[in-house]
C-alpha atoms as a printed R data frame, in Angstrom:
    type eleno elety resid chain resno      x       y      z
1   ATOM     1    CA   MET     A     1 45.892  75.134 24.065
2   ATOM     2    CA   GLN     A     2 47.762  72.176 24.163
3   ATOM     3    CA   ILE     A     3 49.478  69.943 21.314
4   ATOM     4    CA   ALA     A     4 51.118  66.822 22.260
5   ATOM     5    CA   PHE     A     5 52.663  64.430 19.740
6   ATOM     6    CA   SER     A     6 53.354  60.783 20.405
7   ATOM     7    CA   SER     A     7 56.013  58.762 18.507
8   ATOM     8    CA   HIS     A     8 54.420  55.380 19.444
9   ATOM     9    CA   THR     A     9 51.310  56.213 17.265
10  ATOM    10    CA   PRO     A    10 50.564  58.291 14.293
11  ATOM    11    CA   SER     A    11 48.000  60.847 16.320
12  ATOM    12    CA   ILE     A    12 48.444  64.159 17.185
13  ATOM    13    CA   THR     A    13 46.179  65.490 20.354
14  ATOM    14    CA   LEU     A    14 45.268  68.592 21.100
15  ATOM    15    CA   HIS     A    15 44.177  69.556 24.532
16  ATOM    16    CA   THR     A    16 42.095  72.979 24.517
17  ATOM    17    CA   HIS     A    17 39.116  74.330 26.947
18  ATOM    18    CA   SER     A    18 37.493  76.568 24.275
19  ATOM    19    CA   PHE     A    19 33.716  75.900 24.108
20  ATOM    20    CA   TYR     A    20 33.789  76.676 20.478
21  ATOM    21    CA   ALA     A    21 33.556  73.432 18.580
22  ATOM    22    CA   THR     A    22 33.698  75.744 14.853
23  ATOM    23    CA   TYR     A    23 36.934  77.435 16.385
24  ATOM    24    CA   CYS     A    24 38.602  74.101 16.831
25  ATOM    25    CA   LYS     A    25 37.443  72.383 13.842
26  ATOM    26    CA   ALA     A    26 38.936  75.436 11.745
27  ATOM    27    CA   VAL     A    27 42.024  74.506 13.930
28  ATOM    28    CA   ALA     A    28 41.991  70.743 13.152
29  ATOM    29    CA   ASP     A    29 41.782  71.844  9.403
30  ATOM    30    CA   LYS     A    30 44.520  73.811  9.530
31  ATOM    31    CA   LEU     A    31 46.930  71.141 11.087
32  ATOM    32    CA   MET     A    32 45.331  68.466  8.580
33  ATOM    33    CA   GLN     A    33 46.956  70.907  6.067
34  ATOM    34    CA   CYS     A    34 50.314  70.933  7.552
35  ATOM    35    CA   PHE     A    35 50.323  67.298  7.946
36  ATOM    36    CA   GLN     A    36 48.321  66.259  4.600
37  ATOM    37    CA   HIS     A    37 51.442  64.062  3.545
38  ATOM    38    CA   SER     A    38 51.663  62.414  6.590
39  ATOM    39    CA   HIS     A    39 49.425  59.588  8.294
40  ATOM    40    CA   SER     A    40 48.293  61.340 11.368
41  ATOM    41    CA   ILE     A    41 45.284  61.408 13.139
42  ATOM    42    CA   ILE     A    42 44.653  64.734 14.663
43  ATOM    43    CA   VAL     A    43 42.351  64.166 17.943
44  ATOM    44    CA   LEU     A    44 40.876  67.320 19.674
45  ATOM    45    CA   GLU     A    45 39.425  66.641 23.234
46  ATOM    46    CA   LEU     A    46 37.156  69.825 24.265
47  ATOM    47    CA   ASN     A    47 36.429  70.361 28.263
48  ATOM    48    CA   ASN     A    48 33.085  68.807 27.961
49  ATOM    49    CA   GLY     A    49 34.370  65.430 27.557
50  ATOM    50    CA   ALA     A    50 33.883  65.521 23.699
51  ATOM    51    CA   PHE     A    51 36.126  64.649 20.716
52  ATOM    52    CA   LEU     A    52 36.890  66.098 17.485
53  ATOM    53    CA   THR     A    53 38.711  63.716 14.870
54  ATOM    54    CA   LYS     A    54 40.286  64.603 11.519
55  ATOM    55    CA   SER     A    55 41.970  61.878  9.783
56  ATOM    56    CA   PRO     A    56 43.456  61.825  6.015
57  ATOM    57    CA   TYR     A    57 41.898  58.087  5.882
58  ATOM    58    CA   LYS     A    58 38.709  57.353  4.283
59  ATOM    59    CA   ALA     A    59 36.051  55.131  5.684
60  ATOM    60    CA   LYS     A    60 36.236  51.591  4.382
61  ATOM    61    CA   GLY     A    61 34.109  48.388  4.096
62  ATOM    62    CA   GLY     A    62 31.034  50.618  4.688
63  ATOM    63    CA   GLN     A    63 32.407  52.122  7.742
64  ATOM    64    CA   SER     A    64 30.559  55.055  8.832
65  ATOM    65    CA   LYS     A    65 31.516  58.537  9.693
66  ATOM    66    CA   LYS     A    66 30.189  58.004 13.590
67  ATOM    67    CA   ALA     A    67 32.874  54.942 13.631
68  ATOM    68    CA   VAL     A    68 35.662  56.974 12.468
69  ATOM    69    CA   LEU     A    69 35.456  59.356 14.846
70  ATOM    70    CA   ARG     A    70 34.692  56.907 17.305
71  ATOM    71    CA   ASN     A    71 38.150  54.715 16.516
72  ATOM    72    CA   GLY     A    72 39.889  58.418 16.563
73  ATOM    73    CA   ALA     A    73 38.412  59.116 19.862
74  ATOM    74    CA   ARG     A    74 39.305  55.782 21.388
75  ATOM    75    CA   ASN     A    75 43.159  56.166 19.889
76  ATOM    76    CA   GLY     A    76 43.304  59.994 21.493
77  ATOM    77    CA   ARG     A    77 42.064  58.413 25.058
78  ATOM    78    CA   GLU     A    78 44.525  55.431 24.580
79  ATOM    79    CA   MET     A    79 47.315  57.556 23.677
80  ATOM    80    CA   GLU     A    80 46.934  59.459 26.390
81  ATOM    81    CA   SER     A    81 46.392  56.348 29.018
82  ATOM    82    CA   ASN     A    82 49.298  54.822 27.883
83  ATOM    83    CA   LYS     A    83 51.544  57.925 28.166
84  ATOM    84    CA   LYS     A    84 50.514  58.345 31.811
85  ATOM    85    CA   CYS     A    85 51.419  54.542 32.364
86  ATOM    86    CA   ASN     A    86 54.773  54.828 30.814
87  ATOM    87    CA   ASP     A    87 55.696  57.727 33.299
88  ATOM    88    CA   SER     A    88 54.115  56.245 36.098
89  ATOM    89    CA   GLU     A    89 55.943  52.847 35.394
90  ATOM    90    CA   GLY     A    90 57.449  51.177 38.361
91  ATOM    91    CA   THR     A    91 54.747  53.081 40.947
92  ATOM    92    CA   ASP     A    92 51.651  51.214 42.088
93  ATOM    93    CA   GLN     A    93 49.913  53.419 39.395
94  ATOM    94    CA   GLY     A    94 51.976  51.918 36.400
95  ATOM    95    CA   LYS     A    95 50.717  48.334 38.270
96  ATOM    96    CA   ASN     A    96 47.341  49.152 38.427
97  ATOM    97    CA   CYS     A    97 47.783  50.158 34.653
98  ATOM    98    CA   LYS     A    98 49.111  46.672 33.760
99  ATOM    99    CA   MET     A    99 46.093  45.307 35.607
100 ATOM   100    CA   SER     A   100 43.196  47.023 34.220
101 ATOM   101    CA   PRO     A   101 40.390  45.056 32.523
102 ATOM   102    CA   ILE     A   102 40.447  45.073 28.793
103 ATOM   103    CA   THR     A   103 37.453  43.844 26.831
104 ATOM   104    CA   LEU     A   104 37.989  42.241 23.209
105 ATOM   105    CA   ASN     A   105 35.733  41.361 20.658
106 ATOM   106    CA   VAL     A   106 36.716  38.443 19.111
107 ATOM   107    CA   GLY     A   107 34.389  37.345 15.943
108 ATOM   108    CA   GLY     A   108 31.669  38.234 17.764
109 ATOM   109    CA   TYR     A   109 32.685  36.680 21.553
110 ATOM   110    CA   LEU     A   110 33.614  39.088 24.374
111 ATOM   111    CA   TYR     A   111 36.629  38.635 26.245
112 ATOM   112    CA   VAL     A   112 37.450  40.277 29.386
113 ATOM   113    CA   THR     A   113 41.165  40.178 30.778
114 ATOM   114    CA   GLN     A   114 43.870  42.366 31.701
115 ATOM   115    CA   LYS     A   115 46.638  44.400 29.909
116 ATOM   116    CA   GLN     A   116 49.537  42.394 31.329
117 ATOM   117    CA   THR     A   117 48.115  39.445 29.766
118 ATOM   118    CA   LEU     A   118 47.952  40.751 26.315
119 ATOM   119    CA   THR     A   119 51.206  42.095 26.845
120 ATOM   120    CA   LYS     A   120 52.622  38.747 27.741
121 ATOM   121    CA   TYR     A   121 54.685  38.583 24.461
122 ATOM   122    CA   PRO     A   122 56.677  41.756 22.928
123 ATOM   123    CA   ASP     A   123 55.743  42.252 19.184
124 ATOM   124    CA   SER     A   124 52.806  39.941 19.490
125 ATOM   125    CA   PHE     A   125 49.553  41.370 17.591
126 ATOM   126    CA   LEU     A   126 47.759  41.616 20.736
127 ATOM   127    CA   GLU     A   127 50.638  43.639 22.595
128 ATOM   128    CA   ARG     A   128 50.811  46.014 19.919
129 ATOM   129    CA   VAL     A   129 47.210  46.706 19.527
130 ATOM   130    CA   VAL     A   130 46.858  47.427 23.250
131 ATOM   131    CA   ASN     A   131 50.078  49.721 23.413
132 ATOM   132    CA   GLY     A   132 48.869  51.619 20.257
133 ATOM   133    CA   LYS     A   133 51.587  50.416 17.958
134 ATOM   134    CA   VAL     A   134 48.757  49.424 15.228
135 ATOM   135    CA   LEU     A   135 45.212  50.844 15.020
136 ATOM   136    CA   CYS     A   136 42.900  48.289 15.957
137 ATOM   137    CA   PRO     A   137 38.811  48.773 14.764
138 ATOM   138    CA   SER     A   138 36.144  48.940 17.725
139 ATOM   139    CA   ASP     A   139 32.683  47.696 17.907
140 ATOM   140    CA   ALA     A   140 29.582  49.412 18.664
141 ATOM   141    CA   ASP     A   141 30.628  49.481 22.517
142 ATOM   142    CA   GLY     A   142 34.086  50.729 21.829
143 ATOM   143    CA   HIS     A   143 35.534  47.550 22.358
144 ATOM   144    CA   TYR     A   144 38.783  46.373 20.377
145 ATOM   145    CA   PHE     A   145 37.360  44.183 17.359
146 ATOM   146    CA   ILE     A   146 39.347  41.628 15.906
147 ATOM   147    CA   ASP     A   147 37.769  39.494 12.974
148 ATOM   148    CA   ARG     A   148 38.864  36.170 14.184
149 ATOM   149    CA   ASP     A   149 37.366  32.866 15.301
150 ATOM   150    CA   GLY     A   150 35.847  33.705 18.747
151 ATOM   151    CA   LEU     A   151 35.658  30.488 19.828
152 ATOM   152    CA   LEU     A   152 39.431  29.198 19.131
153 ATOM   153    CA   PHE     A   153 40.297  32.327 20.756
154 ATOM   154    CA   ARG     A   154 39.450  31.049 24.449
155 ATOM   155    CA   HIS     A   155 42.705  28.499 23.841
156 ATOM   156    CA   VAL     A   156 44.856  31.837 22.778
157 ATOM   157    CA   LEU     A   157 44.016  33.515 25.949
158 ATOM   158    CA   ASN     A   158 44.181  30.602 28.302
159 ATOM   159    CA   PHE     A   159 47.814  30.216 26.795
160 ATOM   160    CA   LEU     A   160 48.660  33.607 27.342
161 ATOM   161    CA   ARG     A   161 47.775  33.256 30.851
162 ATOM   162    CA   ASN     A   162 48.764  29.758 32.165
163 ATOM   163    CA   GLY     A   163 51.617  30.015 29.747
164 ATOM   164    CA   GLU     A   164 51.385  26.751 28.573
165 ATOM   165    CA   LEU     A   165 49.087  24.933 26.164
166 ATOM   166    CA   LEU     A   166 46.119  23.212 27.786
167 ATOM   167    CA   LEU     A   167 43.275  21.726 25.405
168 ATOM   168    CA   PRO     A   168 40.154  19.601 26.077
169 ATOM   169    CA   GLU     A   169 40.373  16.120 25.517
170 ATOM   170    CA   GLY     A   170 39.564  14.983 22.150
171 ATOM   171    CA   PHE     A   171 40.467  18.590 20.801
172 ATOM   172    CA   LYS     A   172 40.945  17.987 17.006
173 ATOM   173    CA   GLU     A   173 41.373  21.401 15.383
174 ATOM   174    CA   ASN     A   174 45.104  21.759 15.636
175 ATOM   175    CA   HIS     A   175 45.254  22.862 12.046
176 ATOM   176    CA   LEU     A   176 42.798  26.015 13.004
177 ATOM   177    CA   LEU     A   177 44.394  26.899 16.375
178 ATOM   178    CA   ALA     A   178 48.231  26.920 14.487
179 ATOM   179    CA   ARG     A   179 46.628  29.668 12.318
180 ATOM   180    CA   GLU     A   180 45.148  31.581 14.758
181 ATOM   181    CA   ALA     A   181 48.983  31.368 16.527
182 ATOM   182    CA   ASP     A   182 50.374  32.832 13.306
183 ATOM   183    CA   PHE     A   183 47.729  35.607 13.027
184 ATOM   184    CA   PHE     A   184 48.253  36.663 16.603
185 ATOM   185    CA   GLN     A   185 52.245  36.531 15.971
186 ATOM   186    CA   LEU     A   186 52.601  34.240 18.876
187 ATOM   187    CA   LYS     A   187 55.208  31.789 17.743
188 ATOM   188    CA   VAL     A   188 55.495  30.199 21.169
189 ATOM   189    CA   LEU     A   189 51.981  28.952 21.040
190 ATOM   190    CA   ALA     A   190 52.568  28.107 17.237
191 ATOM   191    CA   ASP     A   191 55.266  25.871 18.391
192 ATOM   192    CA   ALA     A   192 53.336  24.299 20.968
193 ATOM   193    CA   VAL     A   193 50.678  23.277 18.686
194 ATOM   194    CA   LYS     A   194 52.962  21.927 16.058
195 ATOM   195    CA   ILE     A   195 54.501  19.189 19.063
196 ATOM   196    CA   ARG     A   196 50.934  18.343 20.366
197 ATOM   197    CA   TRP     A   197 50.101  17.481 16.638
198 ATOM   198    CA   GLU     A   198 53.195  15.616 16.139
199 ATOM   199    CA   LYS     A   199 52.577  13.386 19.800
200 ATOM   200    CA   GLU     A   200 48.807  13.108 18.371
201 ATOM   201    CA   GLN     A   201 50.338  11.424 14.834
202 ATOM   202    CA   LEU     A   202 52.812   9.294 16.485
203 ATOM   203    CA   ALA     A   203 50.004   8.032 18.882
204 ATOM   204    CA   ALA     A   204 47.956   7.029 16.319
205 ATOM   205    CA   ARG     A   205 50.731   4.809 14.352
206 ATOM   206    CA   GLU     A   206 51.087   3.032 17.388
207 ATOM   207    CA   THR     A   207 49.214  -0.196 17.837
208 ATOM   208    CA   THR     A   208 47.089   0.023 21.578
209 ATOM   209    CA   PHE     A   209 46.885  -3.574 23.112
210 ATOM   210    CA   LEU     A   210 44.064  -3.792 26.254
211 ATOM   211    CA   GLU     A   211 43.921  -7.085 27.986
212 ATOM   212    CA   ILE     A   212 41.383  -7.807 30.879
213 ATOM   213    CA   THR     A   213 41.750 -11.414 32.403
214 ATOM   214    CA   ASP     A   214 40.070 -12.797 35.952
215 ATOM   215    CA   SER     A   215 42.183 -15.502 37.467
216 ATOM   216    CA   HIS     A   216 39.009 -16.552 40.015
217 ATOM   217    CA   ASP     A   217 41.436 -16.083 42.805
218 ATOM   218    CA   ARG     A   218 41.025 -13.699 45.524
219 ATOM   219    CA   SER     A   219 44.914 -13.147 45.632
220 ATOM   220    CA   GLN     A   220 45.014 -12.451 42.064
221 ATOM   221    CA   GLY     A   221 41.383 -11.044 41.105
222 ATOM   222    CA   LEU     A   222 40.812  -9.024 38.158
223 ATOM   223    CA   ARG     A   223 43.906  -7.649 36.277
224 ATOM   224    CA   ILE     A   224 43.644  -4.936 33.507
225 ATOM   225    CA   PHE     A   225 46.864  -4.213 31.476
226 ATOM   226    CA   CYS     A   226 47.323  -1.515 28.512
227 ATOM   227    CA   ASN     A   227 50.169  -0.430 27.233
228 ATOM   228    CA   ALA     A   228 48.703   3.543 26.584
229 ATOM   229    CA   PRO     A   229 48.702   5.124 30.659
230 ATOM   230    CA   ASP     A   230 45.975   7.291 29.676
231 ATOM   231    CA   PHE     A   231 43.507   4.518 29.219
232 ATOM   232    CA   ILE     A   232 44.634   3.177 32.709
233 ATOM   233    CA   THR     A   233 44.170   6.665 34.021
234 ATOM   234    CA   LYS     A   234 40.333   6.734 32.666
235 ATOM   235    CA   ILE     A   235 39.603   3.562 34.226
236 ATOM   236    CA   LYS     A   236 41.030   4.741 37.573
237 ATOM   237    CA   SER     A   237 38.870   7.698 37.319
238 ATOM   238    CA   ARG     A   238 35.725   5.536 36.260
239 ATOM   239    CA   ILE     A   239 36.145   3.269 39.567
240 ATOM   240    CA   VAL     A   240 35.988   6.363 41.328
241 ATOM   241    CA   LEU     A   241 32.968   7.493 40.152
242 ATOM   242    CA   VAL     A   242 30.725   3.786 40.341
243 ATOM   243    CA   SER     A   243 32.512   3.018 44.006
244 ATOM   244    CA   LYS     A   244 29.989   2.697 46.591
245 ATOM   245    CA   SER     A   245 32.351   3.476 49.238
246 ATOM   246    CA   ARG     A   246 32.479   7.370 48.330
247 ATOM   247    CA   LEU     A   247 36.376   7.366 47.214
248 ATOM   248    CA   ASP     A   248 38.351  10.515 47.510
249 ATOM   249    CA   GLY     A   249 40.858   9.002 44.854
250 ATOM   250    CA   PHE     A   250 41.980   5.890 43.452
251 ATOM   251    CA   PRO     A   251 43.127   3.057 45.877
252 ATOM   252    CA   GLU     A   252 46.682   2.858 45.498
253 ATOM   253    CA   GLU     A   253 46.892  -0.675 46.504
254 ATOM   254    CA   PHE     A   254 45.505  -1.622 43.209
255 ATOM   255    CA   SER     A   255 48.104   0.048 41.316
256 ATOM   256    CA   ILE     A   256 50.938  -2.079 39.876
257 ATOM   257    CA   SER     A   257 52.412   0.661 37.266
258 ATOM   258    CA   SER     A   258 51.145   3.311 34.822
259 ATOM   259    CA   ASN     A   259 50.135   0.268 32.594
260 ATOM   260    CA   ILE     A   260 48.656  -2.043 35.077
261 ATOM   261    CA   ILE     A   261 45.651  -2.499 37.474
262 ATOM   262    CA   GLN     A   262 45.566  -5.688 39.766
263 ATOM   263    CA   PHE     A   263 42.629  -5.637 41.656
264 ATOM   264    CA   LYS     A   264 42.631  -7.639 44.548
265 ATOM   265    CA   TYR     A   265 40.649  -8.918 47.769
266 ATOM   266    CA   PHE     A   266 37.079  -9.859 46.361
267 ATOM   267    CA   ILE     A   267 35.012 -11.320 48.748
268 ATOM   268    CA   LYS     A   268 32.469 -13.707 47.620
269 ATOM   269    CA   SER     A   269 28.769 -13.223 49.304
270 ATOM   270    CA   GLU     A   270 25.296 -13.545 48.751
271 ATOM   271    CA   ASN     A   271 25.190 -10.560 46.744
272 ATOM   272    CA   GLY     A   272 27.694 -11.901 44.134
273 ATOM   273    CA   THR     A   273 31.429 -11.251 44.205
274 ATOM   274    CA   ARG     A   274 32.456  -7.825 45.891
275 ATOM   275    CA   LEU     A   275 35.627  -5.873 45.270
276 ATOM   276    CA   VAL     A   276 36.901  -4.375 49.043
277 ATOM   277    CA   LEU     A   277 39.878  -2.359 50.491
278 ATOM   278    CA   LYS     A   278 42.583  -4.778 52.360
279 ATOM   279    CA   GLU     A   279 42.501  -2.371 55.407
280 ATOM   280    CA   ASP     A   280 39.021  -2.535 56.600
281 ATOM   281    CA   ASN     A   281 37.040  -4.514 53.932
282 ATOM   282    CA   THR     A   282 35.061  -1.439 52.543
283 ATOM   283    CA   PHE     A   283 33.052  -2.171 49.518
284 ATOM   284    CA   VAL     A   284 34.359  -0.793 46.684
285 ATOM   285    CA   CYS     A   285 31.900  -2.622 43.739
286 ATOM   286    CA   THR     A   286 30.901  -5.844 42.400
287 ATOM   287    CA   LEU     A   287 32.974  -7.934 40.244
288 ATOM   288    CA   GLU     A   288 30.866  -7.871 37.258
289 ATOM   289    CA   THR     A   289 30.385  -3.943 37.798
290 ATOM   290    CA   LEU     A   290 34.075  -3.358 37.654
291 ATOM   291    CA   LYS     A   291 34.598  -5.910 34.475
292 ATOM   292    CA   PHE     A   292 31.761  -4.171 32.912
293 ATOM   293    CA   GLU     A   293 32.942  -0.870 33.141
294 ATOM   294    CA   ALA     A   294 36.365  -1.553 31.912
295 ATOM   295    CA   ILE     A   295 34.463  -3.266 28.875
296 ATOM   296    CA   MET     A   296 32.427  -0.076 28.130
297 ATOM   297    CA   MET     A   297 35.449   2.115 28.696
298 ATOM   298    CA   ALA     A   298 37.500  -0.078 25.845
299 ATOM   299    CA   LEU     A   299 34.519  -0.029 23.538
300 ATOM   300    CA   LYS     A   300 33.996   3.995 23.988
301 ATOM   301    CA   CYS     A   301 37.711   4.688 23.247
302 ATOM   302    CA   GLY     A   302 37.661   2.678 19.835
303 ATOM   303    CA   PHE     A   303 38.854  -0.570 21.175
304 ATOM   304    CA   ARG     A   304 37.785  -3.518 19.042
305 ATOM   305    CA   LEU     A   305 37.515  -7.186 20.784
306 ATOM   306    CA   LEU     A   306 39.464  -9.349 19.366
307 ATOM   307    CA   THR     A   307 38.689 -12.446 21.727
308 ATOM   308    CA   SER     A   308 36.248 -14.953 20.218
309 ATOM   309    CA   LEU     A   309 33.244 -15.122 22.750
310 ATOM   310    CA   ASP     A   310 31.945 -18.613 24.252
311 ATOM   311    CA   CYS     A   311 28.392 -18.716 24.043
312 ATOM   312    CA   SER     A   312 28.382 -21.287 27.049
313 ATOM   313    CA   LYS     A   313 29.976 -18.307 29.504
314 ATOM   314    CA   GLY     A   314 26.764 -16.600 29.567
315 ATOM   315    CA   SER     A   315 27.415 -12.507 29.662
316 ATOM   316    CA   ILE     A   316 30.584 -10.969 28.105
317 ATOM   317    CA   VAL     A   317 31.784 -10.046 32.094
318 ATOM   318    CA   HIS     A   318 31.788 -13.621 32.530
319 ATOM   319    CA   SER     A   319 34.612 -14.425 30.334
320 ATOM   320    CA   ASP     A   320 38.069 -15.344 31.763
321 ATOM   321    CA   ALA     A   321 40.483 -13.280 29.075
322 ATOM   322    CA   LEU     A   322 39.535 -10.463 26.903
323 ATOM   323    CA   HIS     A   323 41.598  -8.839 24.435
324 ATOM   324    CA   PHE     A   324 41.334  -5.823 22.456
325 ATOM   325    CA   ILE     A   325 43.097  -3.761 20.096
326 ATOM   326    CA   LYS     A   326 43.174  -0.353 18.663
């Protein structure tokens, strides 16, 4: 029988080849008496793969004896696995340990990632859980169970993977994500969320202007000005989508700056005024389509129309100049 002590986890693992579970239980009881004032968990691994666990902790919150035994068995396996990884550090086996997949159950959502991802930031909650520095409950399938927001954990994990905060457009849960960062003890993530929130607050206090002017001149064409570069970027993406020429990207010949697009080279035909590329007169879209898409994008983004419309002009797309504010 071999007894292994670990300085990293409050566990004592006994490796025995005895088939007699009664004998092993008696040994575990005796050891528990010796360590009754400590917080050690005694895990006995039998040669048939079964585990016998003795713990001074009592089941709490309705946790069954079976769950306690399962946690203890998992802790014993993890302790032995961590020992092997530490012993083989720097070798191919050590690299495989860091790349081995780990499944987390966060609020009912399962996430599969690598150990090296979860241990990226030393002394974080996830690093200490994976390395066995703190005890973590498991679900019915033996996965780590963390009682936090399972949906928001997606952004926490992506931050660990990418090393930067990348959130979807229109994300409005900065405050909740900051709380998750505090729980997982990721100060870098918490700081990134704070910086993003402060930028959003500053942008919200600034007035955004949008101007769409049509000079009815082929050399000047249609001009879109906005002091928010992100809106100009959205207009560019939209024009690519509605283009009739399957553009690979927005034509640079229409870009003046990050705030201005100057749509030139319109050709009048029986089908109306068409926007074309200068090089080969490739048909992009009609002038009416271009103005309509810009107006709809403005309204969708929260801009308010300031210009008084002239009924004699007919549709709004026939107006010479439109001014918006947000």
